[in-house]
DRENPA-3360 file (N, C-alpha, C; in nm, 2 decimals, always signed):
BEGIN
1 = MSENPRCD = -4.82/+2.96/-6.76/-4.68/+2.91/-6.78/-4.68/+2.76/-6.75 ~ -4.63/+2.68/-6.83/-4.62/+2.53/-6.81/-4.51/+2.50/-6.71 ~ -4.51/+2.37/-6.67/-4.42/+2.33/-6.56/-4.27/+2.35/-6.59 ~ -4.22/+2.32/-6.71/-4.08/+2.34/-6.73/-4.03/+2.48/-6.72 ~ -4.10/+2.58/-6.78/-4.06/+2.72/-6.76/-4.07/+2.76/-6.61 ~ -4.17/+2.71/-6.54/-4.18/+2.75/-6.40/-4.06/+2.69/-6.32 ~ -4.02/+2.57/-6.35/-3.90/+2.52/-6.29/-3.78/+2.60/-6.32 ~ -3.77/+2.64/-6.44/-3.65/+2.73/-6.48/-3.65/+2.86/-6.40;
9 = VRGTLIGF = -3.77/+2.92/-6.38/-3.78/+3.04/-6.31/-3.74/+3.02/-6.16 ~ -3.79/+2.91/-6.10/-3.75/+2.88/-5.96/-3.61/+2.85/-5.95 ~ -3.55/+2.78/-6.05/-3.41/+2.74/-6.04/-3.31/+2.85/-6.07 ~ -3.35/+2.95/-6.14/-3.25/+3.06/-6.18/-3.28/+3.19/-6.12 ~ -3.41/+3.22/-6.09/-3.44/+3.36/-6.04/-3.48/+3.37/-5.89 ~ -3.51/+3.25/-5.83/-3.56/+3.26/-5.69/-3.47/+3.17/-5.61 ~ -3.43/+3.22/-5.49/-3.36/+3.15/-5.39/-3.45/+3.13/-5.27 ~ -3.45/+3.01/-5.21/-3.53/+2.98/-5.10/-3.44/+2.94/-4.98;
17 = IFQSFHLM = -3.47/+3.00/-4.87/-3.41/+2.96/-4.74/-3.52/+2.91/-4.65 ~ -3.53/+2.78/-4.64/-3.64/+2.72/-4.56/-3.60/+2.72/-4.41 ~ -3.71/+2.73/-4.33/-3.69/+2.73/-4.19/-3.63/+2.60/-4.14 ~ -3.68/+2.49/-4.21/-3.63/+2.36/-4.17/-3.52/+2.30/-4.25 ~ -3.45/+2.39/-4.33/-3.33/+2.36/-4.40/-3.35/+2.27/-4.53 ~ -3.41/+2.16/-4.52/-3.42/+2.06/-4.63/-3.29/+2.02/-4.69 ~ -3.20/+1.99/-4.60/-3.07/+1.94/-4.65/-3.07/+1.79/-4.66 ~ -2.98/+1.74/-4.75/-2.96/+1.59/-4.76/-2.86/+1.55/-4.66;
25 = AQRQVAAN = -2.90/+1.49/-4.55/-2.82/+1.47/-4.43/-2.70/+1.38/-4.46 ~ -2.70/+1.29/-4.55/-2.59/+1.20/-4.57/-2.49/+1.25/-4.68 ~ -2.53/+1.36/-4.74/-2.44/+1.42/-4.84/-2.35/+1.53/-4.78 ~ -2.24/+1.55/-4.85/-2.15/+1.66/-4.80/-2.21/+1.80/-4.82 ~ -2.16/+1.89/-4.74/-2.21/+2.03/-4.74/-2.20/+2.08/-4.88 ~ -2.08/+2.06/-4.94/-2.06/+2.12/-5.08/-2.16/+2.06/-5.18 ~ -2.20/+1.94/-5.17/-2.30/+1.87/-5.26/-2.44/+1.94/-5.23 ~ -2.47/+1.97/-5.11/-2.60/+2.03/-5.08/-2.60/+2.17/-5.14;
33 = VELPLLYS = -2.50/+2.24/-5.13/-2.49/+2.38/-5.18/-2.50/+2.38/-5.34 ~ -2.43/+2.28/-5.39/-2.43/+2.26/-5.54/-2.56/+2.22/-5.60 ~ -2.65/+2.16/-5.53/-2.77/+2.11/-5.58/-2.85/+2.20/-5.68 ~ -2.88/+2.32/-5.64/-2.95/+2.41/-5.73/-2.88/+2.44/-5.86 ~ -2.75/+2.43/-5.86/-2.67/+2.45/-5.98/-2.69/+2.33/-6.08 ~ -2.71/+2.22/-6.02/-2.72/+2.10/-6.11/-2.86/+2.10/-6.18 ~ -2.96/+2.16/-6.12/-3.09/+2.17/-6.18/-3.11/+2.30/-6.26 ~ -3.01/+2.39/-6.26/-3.02/+2.51/-6.33/-3.00/+2.49/-6.48;
41 = PTNLNQTQ = -3.07/+2.56/-6.56/-3.06/+2.55/-6.71/-2.93/+2.62/-6.76 ~ -2.85/+2.67/-6.68/-2.73/+2.75/-6.72/-2.62/+2.66/-6.77 ~ -2.62/+2.53/-6.75/-2.52/+2.44/-6.80/-2.38/+2.48/-6.76 ~ -2.36/+2.50/-6.63/-2.22/+2.53/-6.58/-2.14/+2.40/-6.58 ~ -2.01/+2.41/-6.60/-1.92/+2.29/-6.59/-1.89/+2.27/-6.44 ~ -1.82/+2.16/-6.41/-1.79/+2.13/-6.28/-1.70/+2.23/-6.21 ~ -1.60/+2.28/-6.28/-1.51/+2.38/-6.22/-1.59/+2.51/-6.19 ~ -1.68/+2.55/-6.27/-1.76/+2.67/-6.25/-1.85/+2.65/-6.13;
49 = RQDLVARA = -1.91/+2.53/-6.12/-2.00/+2.50/-6.00/-1.92/+2.50/-5.87 ~ -1.80/+2.44/-5.88/-1.72/+2.43/-5.76/-1.68/+2.57/-5.71 ~ -1.65/+2.66/-5.80/-1.61/+2.80/-5.77/-1.73/+2.87/-5.70 ~ -1.85/+2.85/-5.76/-1.97/+2.92/-5.70/-2.00/+2.86/-5.56 ~ -1.98/+2.73/-5.55/-2.01/+2.67/-5.42/-1.91/+2.72/-5.31 ~ -1.78/+2.73/-5.35/-1.68/+2.78/-5.26/-1.71/+2.92/-5.22 ~ -1.75/+3.01/-5.31/-1.79/+3.14/-5.28/-1.90/+3.15/-5.19 ~ -2.01/+3.07/-5.21/-2.13/+3.07/-5.13/-2.09/+3.03/-4.99;
57 = LAQVGLTH = -2.01/+2.92/-4.98/-1.97/+2.88/-4.84/-1.88/+2.98/-4.77 ~ -1.80/+3.05/-4.84/-1.72/+3.16/-4.78/-1.81/+3.27/-4.73 ~ -1.92/+3.30/-4.81/-2.01/+3.40/-4.76/-2.07/+3.37/-4.63 ~ -2.09/+3.25/-4.60/-2.16/+3.21/-4.47/-2.06/+3.16/-4.37 ~ -1.93/+3.16/-4.40/-1.82/+3.12/-4.31/-1.81/+2.97/-4.29 ~ -1.84/+2.89/-4.39/-1.84/+2.75/-4.38/-1.74/+2.68/-4.47 ~ -1.65/+2.75/-4.53/-1.55/+2.68/-4.62/-1.49/+2.56/-4.56 ~ -1.45/+2.57/-4.43/-1.39/+2.46/-4.36/-1.48/+2.34/-4.34;
65 = RARHRCNE = -1.61/+2.35/-4.37/-1.70/+2.23/-4.35/-1.74/+2.17/-4.48 ~ -1.69/+2.22/-4.59/-1.74/+2.17/-4.72/-1.74/+2.02/-4.74 ~ -1.65/+1.95/-4.68/-1.64/+1.80/-4.70/-1.71/+1.72/-4.59 ~ -1.77/+1.79/-4.50/-1.84/+1.72/-4.39/-1.98/+1.69/-4.44 ~ -2.03/+1.58/-4.38/-2.17/+1.55/-4.41/-2.26/+1.64/-4.33 ~ -2.38/+1.67/-4.38/-2.47/+1.76/-4.31/-2.52/+1.71/-4.18 ~ -2.52/+1.57/-4.16/-2.57/+1.52/-4.03/-2.46/+1.54/-3.93 ~ -2.34/+1.59/-3.96/-2.24/+1.62/-3.86/-2.24/+1.77/-3.82;
73 = LSGGESQR = -2.33/+1.84/-3.87/-2.33/+1.99/-3.84/-2.42/+2.02/-3.72 ~ -2.40/+2.14/-3.66/-2.49/+2.19/-3.56/-2.61/+2.25/-3.63 ~ -2.71/+2.29/-3.56/-2.82/+2.36/-3.61/-2.79/+2.49/-3.68 ~ -2.70/+2.57/-3.62/-2.66/+2.69/-3.68/-2.58/+2.67/-3.81 ~ -2.49/+2.57/-3.81/-2.42/+2.54/-3.93/-2.51/+2.49/-4.04 ~ -2.61/+2.41/-4.01/-2.71/+2.36/-4.11/-2.78/+2.48/-4.17 ~ -2.82/+2.58/-4.08/-2.89/+2.70/-4.13/-2.80/+2.77/-4.23 ~ -2.68/+2.78/-4.20/-2.59/+2.86/-4.29/-2.56/+2.78/-4.42;
81 = VAIARALV = -2.57/+2.65/-4.42/-2.56/+2.57/-4.54/-2.68/+2.60/-4.63 ~ -2.80/+2.60/-4.56/-2.92/+2.63/-4.64/-2.92/+2.77/-4.70 ~ -2.86/+2.86/-4.63/-2.84/+3.00/-4.68/-2.75/+3.00/-4.80 ~ -2.63/+2.93/-4.79/-2.54/+2.92/-4.90/-2.60/+2.86/-5.02 ~ -2.68/+2.76/-5.00/-2.75/+2.69/-5.11/-2.85/+2.79/-5.18 ~ -2.91/+2.88/-5.10/-3.00/+2.98/-5.16/-2.92/+3.09/-5.24 ~ -2.80/+3.12/-5.19/-2.72/+3.23/-5.25/-2.64/+3.18/-5.37 ~ -2.62/+3.05/-5.38/-2.52/+3.00/-5.49/-2.56/+3.04/-5.63;
89 = TRPKLLLA = -2.69/+3.05/-5.65/-2.74/+3.08/-5.79/-2.75/+3.23/-5.82 ~ -2.72/+3.31/-5.71/-2.73/+3.46/-5.72/-2.87/+3.50/-5.77 ~ -2.97/+3.46/-5.69/-3.11/+3.48/-5.74/-3.15/+3.63/-5.74 ~ -3.25/+3.66/-5.82/-3.31/+3.79/-5.83/-3.41/+3.82/-5.71 ~ -3.47/+3.71/-5.67/-3.56/+3.71/-5.55/-3.51/+3.61/-5.45 ~ -3.49/+3.65/-5.33/-3.45/+3.56/-5.22/-3.56/+3.56/-5.11 ~ -3.62/+3.45/-5.09/-3.73/+3.43/-4.99/-3.67/+3.35/-4.87 ~ -3.67/+3.42/-4.76/-3.60/+3.36/-4.64/-3.70/+3.35/-4.52;
97 = DEPTGNLD = -3.72/+3.22/-4.48/-3.81/+3.20/-4.37/-3.73/+3.17/-4.24 ~ -3.73/+3.27/-4.15/-3.65/+3.26/-4.03/-3.51/+3.23/-4.05 ~ -3.44/+3.31/-4.13/-3.30/+3.27/-4.17/-3.20/+3.27/-4.06 ~ -3.24/+3.33/-3.94/-3.15/+3.34/-3.83/-3.20/+3.26/-3.71 ~ -3.30/+3.19/-3.73/-3.37/+3.12/-3.62/-3.28/+3.02/-3.54 ~ -3.18/+2.97/-3.60/-3.09/+2.87/-3.52/-2.95/+2.93/-3.51 ~ -2.94/+3.06/-3.52/-2.80/+3.12/-3.51/-2.78/+3.20/-3.38 ~ -2.66/+3.20/-3.34/-2.63/+3.29/-3.22/-2.63/+3.43/-3.27;
105 = STNSTQII = -2.61/+3.52/-3.18/-2.63/+3.67/-3.22/-2.52/+3.71/-3.31 ~ -2.39/+3.66/-3.29/-2.29/+3.70/-3.38/-2.31/+3.65/-3.53 ~ -2.34/+3.52/-3.54/-2.37/+3.47/-3.67/-2.50/+3.53/-3.73 ~ -2.60/+3.56/-3.65/-2.72/+3.62/-3.70/-2.69/+3.76/-3.76 ~ -2.61/+3.84/-3.69/-2.57/+3.97/-3.75/-2.50/+3.95/-3.88 ~ -2.40/+3.86/-3.88/-2.32/+3.84/-4.01/-2.41/+3.79/-4.12 ~ -2.51/+3.70/-4.09/-2.59/+3.65/-4.20/-2.69/+3.76/-4.25 ~ -2.74/+3.84/-4.16/-2.83/+3.95/-4.20/-2.75/+4.05/-4.29;
113 = DQLLSTTT = -2.62/+4.08/-4.24/-2.54/+4.17/-4.32/-2.52/+4.11/-4.46 ~ -2.49/+3.98/-4.47/-2.47/+3.91/-4.60/-2.60/+3.92/-4.69 ~ -2.71/+3.89/-4.63/-2.84/+3.90/-4.70/-2.87/+4.04/-4.75 ~ -2.84/+4.14/-4.66/-2.86/+4.27/-4.71/-2.77/+4.31/-4.82 ~ -2.65/+4.26/-4.82/-2.55/+4.29/-4.92/-2.60/+4.24/-5.06 ~ -2.68/+4.14/-5.06/-2.73/+4.09/-5.19/-2.82/+4.19/-5.26 ~ -2.88/+4.28/-5.18/-2.97/+4.38/-5.24/-2.90/+4.48/-5.32 ~ -2.77/+4.51/-5.29/-2.69/+4.60/-5.37/-2.66/+4.55/-5.51;
121 = DGTTLVVI = -2.68/+4.42/-5.52/-2.66/+4.36/-5.66/-2.79/+4.34/-5.73 ~ -2.89/+4.39/-5.68/-3.02/+4.39/-5.75/-3.12/+4.28/-5.70 ~ -3.08/+4.21/-5.59/-3.17/+4.10/-5.54/-3.28/+4.16/-5.46 ~ -3.40/+4.12/-5.48/-3.51/+4.15/-5.39/-3.51/+4.05/-5.28 ~ -3.52/+4.10/-5.15/-3.51/+4.01/-5.04/-3.64/+4.02/-4.96 ~ -3.70/+3.90/-4.93/-3.82/+3.90/-4.85/-3.78/+3.80/-4.73 ~ -3.79/+3.86/-4.61/-3.75/+3.78/-4.49/-3.87/+3.77/-4.40 ~ -3.90/+3.65/-4.36/-4.01/+3.62/-4.26/-3.94/+3.60/-4.13;
129 = THDQSVAA = -3.97/+3.67/-4.02/-3.91/+3.65/-3.89/-4.00/+3.69/-3.78 ~ -3.98/+3.63/-3.66/-4.05/+3.67/-3.54/-3.96/+3.76/-3.46 ~ -3.83/+3.77/-3.50/-3.73/+3.84/-3.42/-3.73/+3.99/-3.46 ~ -3.78/+4.07/-3.36/-3.79/+4.21/-3.39/-3.65/+4.28/-3.42 ~ -3.54/+4.23/-3.36/-3.41/+4.29/-3.38/-3.37/+4.26/-3.53 ~ -3.41/+4.14/-3.58/-3.38/+4.11/-3.72/-3.47/+4.20/-3.81 ~ -3.59/+4.21/-3.78/-3.69/+4.29/-3.86/-3.64/+4.43/-3.87 ~ -3.59/+4.48/-3.76/-3.55/+4.63/-3.75/-3.44/+4.66/-3.85;
137 = RFDRQLTM = -3.37/+4.56/-3.90/-3.25/+4.59/-3.99/-3.30/+4.62/-4.13 ~ -3.43/+4.59/-4.16/-3.47/+4.61/-4.30/-3.55/+4.74/-4.32 ~ -3.55/+4.79/-4.45/-3.61/+4.91/-4.48/-3.76/+4.91/-4.46 ~ -3.82/+4.80/-4.49/-3.97/+4.80/-4.48/-4.01/+4.67/-4.40 ~ -4.11/+4.69/-4.32/-4.16/+4.58/-4.24/-4.31/+4.57/-4.25 ~ -4.36/+4.45/-4.28/-4.50/+4.43/-4.28/-4.53/+4.33/-4.17 ~ -4.64/+4.35/-4.10/-4.68/+4.27/-3.98/-4.81/+4.20/-4.01 ~ -4.81/+4.07/-3.97/-4.93/+3.99/-3.98/-4.99/+3.97/-3.84;
145 = NDGRLTDS = -5.11/+4.03/-3.83/-5.18/+4.01/-3.70/-5.32/+3.97/-3.73 ~ -5.36/+3.86/-3.67/-5.50/+3.81/-3.69/-5.54/+3.79/-3.83 ~ -5.44/+3.75/-3.92/-5.47/+3.73/-4.06/-5.47/+3.85/-4.14 ~ -5.44/+3.97/-4.08/-5.43/+4.09/-4.16/-5.29/+4.14/-4.17 ~ -5.25/+4.18/-4.29/-5.12/+4.23/-4.32/-5.12/+4.38/-4.31 ~ -5.03/+4.43/-4.23/-5.02/+4.58/-4.21/-4.88/+4.62/-4.24 ~ -4.87/+4.74/-4.31/-4.74/+4.80/-4.33/-4.70/+4.87/-4.20 ~ -4.60/+4.83/-4.13/-4.56/+4.89/-4.00/-4.54/+5.04/-4.01;
153 = ATQTSQSE = -4.48/+5.09/-4.11/-4.45/+5.23/-4.12/-4.57/+5.32/-4.14 ~ -4.67/+5.27/-4.21/-4.78/+5.36/-4.24/-4.91/+5.31/-4.18 ~ -4.91/+5.19/-4.12/-5.02/+5.12/-4.07/-5.13/+5.10/-4.17 ~ -5.09/+5.08/-4.30/-5.18/+5.05/-4.41/-5.23/+4.91/-4.40 ~ -5.36/+4.89/-4.41/-5.41/+4.76/-4.40/-5.39/+4.67/-4.52 ~ -5.42/+4.54/-4.51/-5.41/+4.45/-4.62/-5.48/+4.49/-4.75 ~ -5.61/+4.54/-4.73/-5.68/+4.57/-4.85/-5.62/+4.69/-4.92 ~ -5.57/+4.79/-4.84/-5.50/+4.90/-4.91/-5.37/+4.86/-4.97;
161 = ISTAAPQ = -5.30/+4.77/-4.91/-5.17/+4.72/-4.97/-5.20/+4.65/-5.10 ~ -5.30/+4.57/-5.11/-5.33/+4.49/-5.23/-5.38/+4.58/-5.34 ~ -5.45/+4.69/-5.31/-5.50/+4.78/-5.41/-5.39/+4.87/-5.46 ~ -5.28/+4.89/-5.38/-5.17/+4.97/-5.42/-5.07/+4.90/-5.50 ~ -5.08/+4.77/-5.52/-4.99/+4.69/-5.59/-5.00/+4.72/-5.74 ~ -4.89/+4.71/-5.82/-4.89/+4.74/-5.96/-4.99/+4.65/-6.03 ~ -5.06/+4.71/-6.12/-5.17/+4.63/-6.20/-5.11/+4.58/-6.32;
% end
């Protein structure tokens, strides 16, 4: 697959929640959340984009911070902006690296609830976490120990997991 189709796949089908947020500090929260929509090949108009941004911010409880610059936010608020940015495109695959790492327990529970709710709409969710209470909320857990990936439920090793993957 050439670069342009790969970019389209990343922009429309995959949402990324980075551990270090990757927000534009001097830009407003709403502009940060809108960014993936601007690069999306779906050609949404400004009103449609604003509606999607408002919904994504509501999902993470940050509607009231939409016009604030990202450098004015707490770590937990920044984390939630990054999550809203990943959710705004309604991706089919959501990759989340420590999505609750900077959140208090109340916000952590709410965000995991929100992420889990995306799976009812057909989104596949992959969460990387060191927090066992977060991991326990998911149907399946894989553990990485000494470079080996193990299915926690069956204790299946990495070589068995890779051979069991669809061909």
